[in-house]
C-alpha positions in Angstrom: 116.7 86.5 93.2 116.4 85.9 97.0 113.0 85.9 98.8 113.6 89.4 100.4 114.4 91.0 97.0 111.4 89.3 95.5 109.2 90.7 98.2 110.6 94.2 97.7 110.2 94.1 94.0 106.6 92.9 94.4 105.7 95.6 96.9 107.3 98.3 94.9 105.4 97.2 91.8 102.1 97.2 93.7 102.5 100.6 95.3 103.4 102.1 91.9 99.9 101.5 90.7 97.5 104.4 91.7 94.5 102.8 93.4 93.0 105.8 95.2 89.4 105.1 96.2 86.9 107.7 95.0 84.0 108.4 97.4 82.2 110.6 94.9 81.0 107.8 92.6 78.7 104.8 93.1 80.9 102.6 90.9 82.6 99.5 92.3 85.4 99.6 92.3 85.5 103.4 92.4 88.7 103.8 90.5 90.2 102.0 87.5 93.5 101.5 89.1 92.0 98.9 91.4 91.0 96.8 88.5 94.5 97.2 87.0 96.1 96.0 90.2 93.5 93.3 90.6 94.2 92.0 87.0 97.9 91.7 87.8 97.2 89.8 91.0 94.7 87.5 89.2 97.4 86.7 86.6 100.0 86.1 89.3 97.7 83.7 91.3 96.9 81.8 88.1 100.6 81.5 87.2 101.2 80.0 90.6 98.6 77.3 89.8 95.9 78.2 92.3 92.4 77.0 91.6 89.2 79.1 91.0 91.2 82.2 90.2 89.0 85.1 89.0 88.7 88.8 88.9 84.9 89.1 89.1 82.7 91.7 87.5 83.1 93.9 90.6 86.9 93.8 90.5 87.2 91.4 93.4 90.0 88.9 93.1 89.5 85.4 94.4 91.7 82.3 94.5 91.8 78.9 96.2 95.0 77.1 97.3 94.1 73.5 98.0 95.4 72.1 101.3 98.1 69.5 101.7 96.7 68.2 105.0 93.5 66.1 104.8 90.3 67.4 106.4 91.8 70.7 107.5 89.5 73.7 107.8 89.7 76.4 105.1 90.9 79.8 106.1 90.5 83.1 104.3 93.3 85.7 103.8 92.2 89.2 102.8 93.8 92.5 102.0 92.4 95.5 100.1 93.6 97.0 96.9 92.5 100.6 97.3 94.2 103.5 99.1 92.7 106.3 101.1 91.4 109.4 99.2 92.8 111.7 101.8 96.0 112.2 99.8 97.3 111.3 96.3 97.9 107.7 95.5 100.4 108.5 92.7 103.4 107.2 94.6 107.1 107.5 93.9 108.5 105.1 96.3 112.0 105.5 97.9 114.0 102.6 99.4 116.2 103.0 102.5 118.4 100.0 103.2 119.8 99.5 106.8 117.9 102.6 108.2 120.3 104.3 110.7 117.6 105.3 113.2 117.7 109.0 112.6 115.6 111.6 110.8 114.4 110.8 107.3 114.3 113.6 104.8 111.7 113.2 102.0 112.1 114.7 98.5 109.3 117.2 99.2 111.3 118.7 102.1 109.2 117.1 104.8 110.7 114.9 107.4 109.9 111.7 109.2 111.4 112.0 112.6 111.4 110.3 116.0 109.3 113.2 117.2 106.5 112.8 114.7 106.9 109.0 114.5 108.0 107.6 117.8 108.2 104.0 116.4 111.2 104.9 114.3 113.7 104.2 117.1 112.8 100.5 117.0 113.3 100.2 113.2 117.1 100.9 113.0 118.6 98.4 110.6 115.4 97.8 108.7 114.8 98.3 105.1 112.1 101.0 104.8 110.1 102.1 101.9 108.9 105.8 101.9 107.3 108.2 99.5 108.7 111.4 98.1 106.5 113.2 100.6 103.8 114.3 98.1 101.6 111.2 98.2 100.6 108.1 100.2 102.8 105.1 99.9 99.9 102.7 99.8 101.4 100.2 102.3 97.8 100.4 103.6 97.1 97.8 102.3 99.6 96.8 99.6 101.9 95.6 102.3 99.1 93.1 103.1 98.6 92.3 99.5 102.4 91.6 99.0 102.5 89.5 102.2 99.6 87.3 101.1 101.1 86.8 97.6 104.4 85.8 99.2 102.7 83.4 101.6 100.9 81.7 98.7 104.0 81.5 96.5 106.1 80.0 99.3 103.5 77.4 100.0 103.6 76.5 96.3 107.4 76.5 96.1 107.8 74.5 99.4 105.1 71.8 99.3 106.5 70.4 102.6 105.0 73.3 104.5 101.7 72.1 106.0 98.5 74.0 105.4 94.8 73.5 104.9 92.8 75.1 102.1 93.5 78.8 101.8 90.9 81.1 100.2 92.4 84.4 98.9 90.2 87.5 98.6 91.4 90.9 97.5 88.7 93.6 98.0 88.2 97.1 96.6 87.1 100.3 98.2 87.7 99.4 101.8 88.9 102.9 102.6 85.4 104.3 101.8 83.5 101.6 103.6 82.5 99.5 100.6 85.0 96.7 100.8 82.6 93.8 101.2 79.5 95.4 99.7 79.7 93.1 96.6 80.3 89.9 98.4 77.7 87.2 99.0 78.2 85.0 102.1 78.0 81.8 100.0 81.1 82.9 98.1 83.2 82.5 101.2 84.1 78.8 101.9 86.4 79.5 104.8 85.3 79.1 108.5 87.4 82.0 109.6 89.9 84.5 108.2 92.5 87.2 108.7 92.9 90.6 107.3 96.6 91.6 106.9 95.9 95.3 107.3 97.6 96.4 110.5 100.4 98.7 111.6 103.8 97.7 113.0 104.4 94.2 114.0 103.1 91.6 116.4 99.6 93.0 116.9 96.4 90.9 116.8 93.4 93.3 116.4 90.3 91.7 117.8 88.1 94.7 118.2 87.2 97.7 115.9 85.2 100.8 116.1 81.5 100.7 115.1 81.1 103.3 112.4 78.5 105.4 110.7 78.8 108.2 108.1 76.7 111.3 108.5 76.1 113.4 105.4 74.8 116.9 106.2 73.3 119.0 103.4 72.5 122.7 103.7 70.1 124.0 101.1 70.0 127.8 100.7 69.1 130.2 97.9 71.5 132.0 95.7 71.0 135.4 94.1 73.3 138.0 92.6 75.1 139.5 95.6 74.1 143.0 94.5 70.4 142.2 95.2 71.0 139.7 98.0 69.3 141.6 100.8 66.3 139.7 102.1 66.7 137.1 99.3 70.0 135.3 99.6 70.2 132.3 102.0 73.9 131.4 102.2 74.3 127.6 102.7 78.0 128.2 103.4 77.2 130.3 106.5 74.9 127.5 107.7 77.6 124.9 107.3 80.2 127.1 109.0 77.9 127.6 112.0 77.2 123.9 112.1 81.0 123.1 112.1 81.6 125.7 114.8 79.2 123.7 117.1 81.1 120.4 116.6 83.2 119.5 119.7 87.0 119.9 119.5 88.2 119.6 123.1 86.3 116.3 123.4 84.7 113.7 121.1 87.1 114.6 118.3 90.0 112.7 116.7 92.3 115.4 118.1 91.2 114.9 121.7 90.5 111.2 122.0 92.5 107.9 122.4 92.1 104.4 123.6 88.4 103.4 123.8 87.1 106.9 123.4 84.9 107.6 120.3 84.6 110.7 118.2 82.7 112.7 115.6 85.0 113.8 112.7 84.0 116.4 110.1 86.4 115.3 107.4 85.0 116.7 104.1 83.3 119.9 103.1 82.3 121.4 99.8 79.6 123.5 98.3 78.5 127.1 97.5 75.8 129.6 98.4 72.9 127.5 97.2 74.0 124.1 98.6 76.8 122.9 100.9 77.7 119.5 102.2 79.6 118.3 105.3 80.5 114.7 105.9 81.1 113.5 109.4 82.5 110.2 110.5 80.9 108.8 113.6 83.0 106.3 115.6 82.7 104.4 118.9 83.5 101.0 120.3 80.1 101.2 121.9 77.6 100.8 119.0 74.8 102.5 120.9 76.9 105.7 121.2 76.5 106.2 117.4 72.8 107.0 117.9 73.8 109.6 120.5 76.2 111.2 118.1 73.6 111.2 115.3 71.1 112.9 117.6 73.6 115.5 118.5 74.2 116.3 114.9 70.4 116.6 114.3 70.1 119.0 117.2 72.9 121.1 115.8 71.2 121.1 112.4 67.9 122.2 113.9 69.6 125.0 115.7 71.3 126.2 112.6 68.0 126.2 110.6 66.4 128.3 113.3 69.1 131.0 113.3 69.1 131.2 109.4 65.5 131.5 108.3 64.8 129.7 105.0 67.8 127.4 105.3 67.1 123.7 105.1 69.3 121.2 106.8 69.1 117.5 105.9 71.1 114.7 107.7 71.5 111.2 106.4 73.3 108.6 108.5 74.6 105.5 106.7 75.9 102.4 108.5 79.5 101.5 107.6 80.6 98.7 109.9 80.3 97.3 113.4 82.7 96.3 116.2 83.9 92.8 115.3 84.5 91.8 119.0 81.4 89.8 119.5 81.9 87.8 116.3 85.6 87.1 117.2 84.5 85.8 120.6 82.3 83.2 118.8 85.4 81.5 117.5 88.2 82.3 120.0 90.7 80.0 118.3 91.2 82.7 115.6 93.1 84.8 118.2 94.6 81.9 120.2 96.2 80.3 117.2 97.5 83.7 116.0 99.1 84.0 119.5 100.5 80.5 119.3 102.0 81.2 115.9 103.8 84.3 117.2 105.2 82.3 120.1 106.3 79.5 117.7 108.1 82.1 115.6 109.7 83.7 118.6 108.1 87.2 118.1 106.6 89.4 120.8 102.9 90.1 120.3 99.9 91.7 121.9 96.1 91.8 121.5 94.7 95.2 120.6 91.8 97.1 119.2 91.7 99.2 116.0 90.6 102.9 116.2 89.2 102.3 112.8 87.8 99.4 110.8 88.8 96.7 108.4 87.0 94.5 105.9 87.4 92.0 108.7 84.7 93.7 110.7 82.3 93.3 107.8 83.4 89.7 107.2 82.9 89.0 110.9 79.4 90.4 110.7 78.7 88.0 107.8 79.7 85.1 110.1 83.3 84.7 109.2 85.3 85.8 112.3 88.3 87.7 110.9 90.8 89.4 113.2 93.4 91.8 111.8 97.1 91.2 111.8 100.1 93.6 111.6 102.0 93.9 108.3 104.5 96.7 108.8 102.5 99.8 108.0 103.3 103.2 109.5 101.8 106.7 109.3 98.9 105.5 107.1 96.7 108.0 105.3 99.7 110.5 105.5 102.3 111.7 103.0 104.8 110.5 105.7 103.6 106.9 105.2 106.2 104.2 105.1 106.5 100.5 105.5 109.1 98.2 107.0 110.2 95.3 104.7 111.5 93.5 107.7 108.1 93.5 109.4 106.3 92.5 106.2 108.7 89.5 106.2 107.8 88.8 109.8 104.1 88.9 108.8 104.8 86.3 106.1 106.6 84.0 108.5 103.8 84.4 111.0 101.2 83.7 108.4 102.9 80.5 107.2 103.1 79.3 110.8 99.5 80.3 111.6 98.1 78.4 108.6 100.2 75.4 109.6 98.6 75.5 113.0 95.1 75.7 111.4 95.9 72.6 109.3 95.6 70.6 112.5 92.0 71.8 113.0 88.9 70.4 111.4 85.2 71.1 111.7 
């Protein structure tokens, strides 16, 4: 089997395991599928002869590849096992060889087109993996998982490739903001790291949103509707009024781009007695999150005044913080990534993520961890797909990057 077919088989096997994160439980990992995939990866790493290979009690998978260059600094490679809960993770993948550059019809009847996915035009000739249009693919982040596993296997199979020690970490529940919540700093032996969790090719993400989650609860009073006059307090009406006050023409995902932040009401459930709205707060300026939270509190107070007896409670939870400051403390993480792209002959650019990665949380722990592209497209969507050619590029870049790090020592 050639390396390309091995990569494809590996990626298809990983995405066929449903690892959807579940935000409605406190368990870690939040879904059993993550443990299943983690066990498979643990066994594969052990079979390759890595040291210190474990799947710990939290489902995290760790491994250590000793370096073949003396005194080189250890570097961490990270990807996450879970997929977003925003669509089904029960994927039926479809392979398209030598993509012709046109419209792609999915089995569901939906289409991936140059209109809804402008990047398609540059992917003619690539091997693409799509879904049937009813689920996520899970390339976010199983493309990263597959790339890391291939990097490790190629180092093992080709001992002439130079590299320092490489620490492998596969996390769980990144999509619901818990990816590093079971990690202790002393477990990480690397001086820096990289998440392979980016879209397209050739991008080095050195900045992320800062992020909080606001959970807004509306407490009313239910009665039989036939005797509701003067007694019923409908929490659903309060939630609806609250949502109507949320900005749409500004400070929303639909209306912002670049460095602009937003408030995103993304989940709603409940009934007459109690309703809940969850709102994502995002900004590259961390201080702006407090402004967003204060605006939500003002909306909640307004709603409770207009619906007598209704209680509104708002809880804001920190999720992650912009990793830019931590990255700047070790600029070689980005400079060496750029140099590796140059050495491979691939175009590249620095960018920011309108989102977050486990790298933001690892950076906050003192392990500067930029994010690298790994061929993902249309993430969190049933139109999600991945480019095998760009995953291969990520593998080549990663091997070159770790070779450059092998010349560095603390």
